N, C-alpha and C positions, 0 to 999 in steps of 0.2 A: 159830515162825512156820508158818502153814498156807498153802501156795500154793493159790490158787483156780483160775485158768485163764488162761494166756497163754503163747504160745510164747516171748516175750521174758522171761518170769518176772518181771514187774514189778507184778503185782497181788498184794497181800499182805493178810493178816488181821492187824490190830494186836493186840499183847498188851494186857491190861487196864492194866498199868502205863504203857505207852506212850500208850494212849488218854487216860488221866488227865492225863499231861504235856501232851498236845496240847490237851486241853480247857481247861487253865489259861491257854493262850495267848490265847484269845478270850473268856474269861469266861463266865458263866452265861447272859447274854443275857436275863435275866428282868426287868431294870429297863427302864423306858421312857426310855432315854437316846438321845442322838443317834448315829446310825450313819453319818452323811453323811461321805464321805471328803473330804480336803482339796481334791482337784481339782474336786469338785462344789459346793463351798460358794459361796454368793452373795457378790458383792463382790470377786471375784478380779480382780487387775490383769492377770494372764496366767498361763499354766501355768508352774510352777517345777519345778526338778529334784526338790525334796522332795515334790512332789505325786504322784509316780509311783514304782512299783517298777521299778527299772532293772537289777537284778542278773540275771545269766544263770543263776543257781542259786537257785531260790526255792521256798518252801512256800506253798500256798494251802489254808486250812482252811475247809471248807464247813460251815455251821451253820444252824440255824433260830433266829431271834431274835424278840423282841417289842419294838416301838418305836412310832413314830408316822409315819404317812404322811398328808400333807395335813391334819395336825393331829388325826387320829383314831388310836386304838389299832389296831394291826395286827400280824400275824405275817408274817414274810418270811424269805427266805434271805439269808445274809450270807457273804461271803468275807473271811477275816481280820477279821471283825467289822464289815464295812462294807457298806452298802447305799446306792446301787448299789455294785458290786464295785470293787476298786482299779483305778486306771489303770495299765496295764502299758506301759512305754516302753522299747523296745530299738532296736538299730541293725541295718540290713541286713547280713547276713553273720554275725551272732551265732549261736553254738551254744547252745541252751537246754536246761536240765534243770529241769522243773517238777514238783514232787511235790504231788499233790492228796490231802489228808487228809479223809476223809469222817466228819464228826461227826453225821450224820443217822441217823435210824432207818429209812432207806430207801436204795436205790441212787441214785447220782448219776453225773454225767459232765460233761466240759467239751469243747465243740466250738470250735475256733479258726476262727471264721467268715471265710472268704476266704483263709486262709493255705494256701500250697502246701507240703505236707509228706508224709512217708510215710503210706500209708493206715492203718497200724496205730496212728498217732498222732492220727487224725482225731476220735476221741471219740464215736462213734455206737454205743450199745449194740445188740447183735444184728447189727451190720454189720461193724464194725472191731474191736470188743473186747466182753467180756461186761458192761462197766459196772463201776463202783467200788462194791463192796458196803458196806453199813452197817458203820461202824467200820473200814473198810478204806482202802487207799491205792493210788495208781497213779502212776507216774512217766512223764511225757511227755518225750521227747527228740527234738529236731529242729532243723535249721538254718533260719535266716531267709533266704529267697530273694527277698525283695521289700521295698519300702518302702510307706508309706501309712497310711491310717486304716482300722482294722478293729475287730472286737469279738469277745467270747467269751461263751458261754452254755451252759447245760445242754441236753443232748439227751435227758434222762430225763423221762418222764411229762410233766407240765404245770408243772415247776419254773420254767421260764423266765417264766411269767406272774406268779410271785410274787417276782421280784427277782433271780433267778440269772443275772445278766449284768453285763458291764463293758466299758470301752473299751480299745482297743489303738492305740498310735501307734508306727510303725516309721520311724525317721529314715533317709534314704538314706545309702548308704556314701560317695557323692561329694557334689557340690554340689546342693542342692535347687533345682530349676528354678522353684520358687515363692518369691518374696521376700515377706516380711511382717515387721512390727514386733512383733506380739504375737499370741497364739492362744488360743482357747477351744474346749473340747469342748461340743457341744450334743447330749446324749444324750436322745432322745425315747423315751417308753414309755407304756404304758397300765396302770393299776392298778385292780383290783377288790377290794372288801372281801368279796365272795363267795368261797367256796371254788371254785377253778377246775374241780374235778370237778363241782360243782353247775352251774356255767355250761355245761359240756359236756352234762350231762344235760338241762338245759332246752332246749338247741339241738336235741338229738336228739328231744325230744318235740314241740317247736314251733319251727321254724327262725327264725321272725320274732319270737321272744319279746321281743327287746330293741329292736325297731323301733317306736318311738312317733311316727314321722313319716309315717304312712301317709296316703293321700289321704282327704279328708273330703267331706261333702256340700257344704260351702262351696266346696271346690276344684272339685267337679263343676259347679256353677252358673257359676263363673268361667270354666271351660274352655268350657262351652257358649256363653257370651257371646262368647268370643274365637274359638272354632274352629267352632262350629255343632254342633247336636245330633247329627246323623248321625255325624260324625267322632268325637265324644267317645264316643258309645255303642259304635261299632265298636271303638275303642281299649279301652274298659272290658271289653267282652265277650271280646276277644282275650286280655287278661291273665287274665281269669277262667277261660277255657277251658284255659289253660296252667298254671293254679294258680301263677302267678308274680306278683310285686309290683314295679311300676316304681320304688318307693322303697326296694327292698331293696338298698341300696348296701353296707352293712356288717352282718355277722352280730352283732357285739357292739359296742354303741354307748355314747355318753355317758350313757345311762340307768343303766349300772352302772359305767362307766369314769370314773376321774379321770385326765386326761392330765398326764404329768409331764415336766419338763425337769430333767435331772440329779437326779432323785429328788424334785423340789419341784413343788408344784401351782401353777397360775396365781396363786392368792391369795398364795403365798409369794414370787412374783416373783424367780426367779433372775436375778441381774444380773452382767454382765461389763463391766469398765471399759475405757475407751479414752481416748486423747488425740486431739484433733482433728487431722486430716491424716495420721494413721497408717494403714498397711495392716494390717487385722485379719483373721486367718485363722480362720474358723469351721468346725470339723470336725463336721458333722451326721452322727449315727448313729441310724437308726431301730431301736431295740431293743424295739419293741412286740411283743405277741403277735398282734394282729389288726388293727392300725390303719395306714392310709395317711394321710400328712399333706401338706397343701398349705402351703408355706412362703413367706412374703413379709416384707419389712421396709419398711413404707410410708415413702416418701421416701428410700430408700437402695438403689441398684442393687447387684446381687450379680454377681460374676464367678466362674463355676464353673471350677475348676482341676483337680478330681480327682473321679472317680466309681469307687466300689467299690475304693478304694485305689490306682488307677492314674491317672497324670497324663493330662489331656486338654488339647487346645488351648483356651486361655481363651475363654469365651463369656459375654457379659454378658446378664443377664436380670433380670426383676423378680419372678418367682415360679417355683418348681419344685415338683414333686411327688416325695416320697420314699417309696417303697414299704417295706413291712416288710422289714428286714434289709439294705436298701441303705445306702450311705454317700455323701455328697457333701461335698466341701470347697469353700468359697467364700471369696473375698476381698472385703471391704467397706472403703470409705474414708470413714468418717463425718467430716463437716467443717462442716455447717451448723447442726445441732441439738445440744443437750446430751444428749438421750436419744432412743432409737429402740426401737420395739416389734418383737420377733421373733415374728411371728404364725404359729403352726403349727396350722392348722385341720384337723380330721379331714375326710376326703373326703366323709363323709355330712353334715357340718355339724352334728353333734350335740354338739360340744365342741371344745376346743382346748388345746394346750400353749402356754406363754408364756415368753418370756425378754425381758430388757431389756438394751440396750447403752447405757451412760451414762458421763458423765465423773466421776460419784461415786455411791456407794451411796445408796439412798433415793429416787432420781429415777425417774420413769416417764413415758413418752409416752402419748398417747391410744391406747386399745385399740379397734381397729375391731370393729364388731358382726359376729356370724356372718352369713354370706351365706345367701340362701335355699337350701334343700336341693335338689339336682338330682334329676332322674328319668331312668330308662333309656328308650331309644328303640328303634326298629326295628333300628338299626345294632348295638345291643348284643345283639340276638337273632341276629346273624349274617346279617342281610338288608341289608347295608350299601349295596348298589347301588340299593336301593329305599327308602332312608332317607326317612322322611316327617316327621322331627322327633318330639318327645315326644308329640305328640297326633295323629300321622298326618295332619297338614295338608299336602296336596299342591297344588302350583301348578295342576295340571291337573284338580283335582276340579271337579265341576259339580253342578248341582241334580238330576241324574238318578241320583245315587248310590243304590245299593241296589235299583234297580228289578228286576223279575223277569227281564227279558231280559239285563241286565248280569250278574246273579247266575248265570244259566244259562251264559253265555259263560265266566265265570270257572271254573265247575264243570267244564265240558267240557274246557277247556284243562288244568285240573289233572289230570283223569282221563287225558287224552291223555299228559301227562308221566309219570304213574304207570305207564301201560302200557309206555312206552318203558323206564322203569327196570326193570320186572319182566321185560322180555324180554332184558335184558342177560345176558351170560355171567358168572356169579359163581363159577365153579368154583374159581378161585384164592383165594377168600375163605375165612375161617374159619367160615362159617356157610352153611347151605343155602339153596336157592332159595325155599323156603317162608318162611324167616325173613326173607329180603330182601323178599319180597312184602308180608309183614305189617308189617315195620318201615318200609318205604318209604311204605306207605299211612298208617301212624300218624304218621310224621314230616311228610308232606305235609299231612295234614288238621290235625295239631296246630299246626304252625308256619305254615300258610298260611291265615289267616282270609280272609273275603270282602273282598279289597282293593277296596273300592268306588271306582269312578272309574277303575280301571286296565283297559285292554283286556286280555282274557284271554290272547291270544298274546303281547302285550307283557309281561304279568306273567311268563310262563314264560321269555321271553327274558331278563328281569332276574334270575330265580332260577336258579341252577345247583346241583342237588343233588350233594353230595359223596358219594363212595363211602367207606364205612367198613368196615374189616376187623376191627373190635373188637366185642365183645358189645354188644347193645342191650337188655339186660335191665332190671330194676327200678332199677339204678343209673344209667341214662342217660335222663334226662327230656327232654333237648333235644338237637338236632343242628343246628349252624350250617349254614344252607343256602348261604351265599355269604361265607365268611370271607375277609377281606382284610388286608393289612398296614396297621397303624394307627400305625406308628412316627413318622410325621410329624404325627400328630393330637394336639391338646391333650387332657389328661385330662378325664374327665367333670366338668362343672360349671365348667370354666375356659375353655370354648369362646369365650365372648363377653366375656371380660375385656378392657378397653381397653389394658392394659399387656402387656409381653412375658412369655410363658410358655415355659419350657424344654420341648422335646420330645426324644425319644431321637435323632432324626435330626440334631439340633443338635450332638451330641457327636462329636468326632473324637479318636482317640488321638493323644497328643503324639508318641510314637515310632511308627514304622511297625510294623504287626503282625509278630510274629516268624515266623509261618508264612504264606507268600504262595501256597501251593499251592491249586489249585482242589479242591473236595471230590471224592473218588473214590467216595463212597457217600452215599446220602440215605436218611433214615428219617423217619417222621411219627408223632407222638404226640399224642393228643387229651386235653384236660382235660375231664373229664366229671363229671356230678353228677345227683343227684335232690335238689334243694334242699329240697323239701317234707319229705323223710325224712332230711335232713342226711346224705346219702351223697356222698362226694367220692372221686375216683379218677382214674387215668390209663387211657385206653382201656377204660373201663367196668369195670375190676377194681380193687378196693381192695387195699392192700398185703398184707393177710393172705391174700388169695386167689391171689397170684402166686407160683408156685414157682420160676421161672427168672429170673435177672437179664437186663437188657439188655446185650448184648455189644458192647463196643468192642474193636477190634484195636490193639495197641500201635503208636503213632506214625502211625496212619492219620489222614487229614483227612476228616472227614465233616460233612454238613449235617443238622442236626436241625431239623425244622419242627414247631412247636407250634401246635395249633389249639384255640382256647378255645371249646368247645361250651356253656359255662355262661354265665350272665348276670352274673357277678361278675369283677372283675379278680383275678389271682393273681400274687403275687410268687414266681417260680420260682427255686430255688437249686440250683446244681450244686456239689457238694463236690469238692475236689481239683484242679479245672481251671477255667480261664476259657473263656468262649465269645466269639467275635467276632460282634457283632450285625450282621446283614446290612442295613445302612442304605444302602450304596452299593456301587460296584464297585471302589473304590480300596483301598489297603492301610493306611488309617488308620481302620478301623472301630473303634467303641468296644468295649472289652473289659470284660466284666462277669462277676461270679459270681452275681448276682441281678438279675432283670428282671421288671417288671410286665407281664403279658400281659392286654391289655384284653379285655372281652367281645366275642365274635364276631371275634377277631383271628386271623390266620394269620401267624406270625412265624418267620423262619429264623435259625438260629444256627450258625455254623461252629466246629467243635471239633477241636483236635488232641489225640488220645488219648495224651498223653505221661506219664501217671501210672498205672503198674501198680497193680492192687489193686481192692478193692470200695469204691464211693463211693455215698453217699446222694444222691438226686435227688428233690426234693419241693417242694410249695407251702410257703412259710414262714409262712402263716397257721397258727398253732399247732393250732387245733381242726380245720382241714382236714387237716393232716398226721395228727393223731390219728385222724380218721375214715377215713383210707385213701389220701390223695393223696400217695403216696410210692412210689418204686421204687428198686431198686439197679442201678447201672451198674457192670459188671465189665470193667475194662480188662485184656486178656489178651495174652500173648505170641503172636506170629503163628502159631507151630506148635502151639498148644494149642486 
């Protein structure tokens, strides 16, 4: 045996004989057979004990296989010969030993998403361990400190995009506060038949390569008829000046993605069975690489009982959004129809994943059509207090828009505000006065078009320029002028739905937050980008450019404020710890490990740094993380 590198001495190189033995366990994978595990098969009455791996001592073999996805030939990753990966089901308090055997020609890893464990077991190459080498193995050992719905996935390269993921259920040690008669896992994902490296390369060359829902000349004339020529032209010129697209909702869309439910396409119609009058628990997991889904079951209310594995006070809704890497458990009580459609629409409306709940296999309810694609607004540019809707239609606009005197007033007011900014003392910042002067003017002129119809001084009263102590180089194309909390706002495209839509402020932890201390320290981190060049970062620096980690002190209570300076939502994930989302001042704040930060949003999260070690902190959009939107948080002892 050749020891590779690890202080716990659990990364090993397999002998050729051992490798051959392991390979025989999963077969050659060369035939186009079914790799669908029992838990994911259509027509399930409920999850059964035989559908999951329940042992505390297991082997997982990572391989590359050939099979069919959505009826077409494909290559994908399998674990123990299954795609999606096996369902792992354990009990809170179990001590686990999990050996990963790498049958690939490349490095691999497994991250246990949302689980609280020693940092050496977190599974992030380059942060917590060196990765599992080709033909090598690694043994994870950790106790289970929690219950709930979670998932696991590769943290190596772009493997997650090609099937390297699976669900986890941890049953509580005591009585489950949620009662139900049967349960189903609804694991959502996005599949592309393109090589993920090619997808990333295309995005780097042209960030809107997959956006086929851009505005057309027909849209222009419809908008002119509804909003007036001046308003529409101002809007179009503004977006053009910023080199941004109001229909740029998702980087990778249904033009290349097939959206899957438990590994099956909408045409294959995954079906979960029920009996009328039962309480059915649906465990939703968003295991996609780049997709946010809006989930509804027409004709059937849902009661949300768990978010990111932790119980919440039950809240009934008709639709919720699930960001990449989030999990939500809901209870439904079907009783009036024989079949219901579980509609999981991508947030850009370019496609959908689908499931059916029915009293028997082969039934299907009506599938609702895709709703019109949404467009970004002024609020998504971080100008929330002066939001004028998607086409800048303002109640106080008048026929004098754009005249020379109004334009001059706006210009003088803007220059006055720039002068104030330039005269401020920036000695404490990480950049010089000349940089401030240049960046302030650039931001003001770039992000403040001629807001026709607004009094100049009123305009500047509405906009409050934020001070930023991070670099404003080529990786920062936009700065939110007036970011605000949007936790109580419906997600983009769901604002005008007539039914109930879940928002983060609806969530309350079932148990009081374990740490009720007020934060003793505050820090701010900005989500930054140059979307045109597909550069993604925190505070203007991509991961490869950052030398030092973000330091948390052991057991401190701190408030982390995230400011989204980009025009896309970002599912932000913290490894190793939960954060309490500051939705209120009580002690039942929702506790999450992943949360979607809306464009132009300023969000506060309270964190108890109770997990020593180095932890990844990143956007869970796979290609954003690959491009640099990741940092390391190091929790250190107080005296270090």
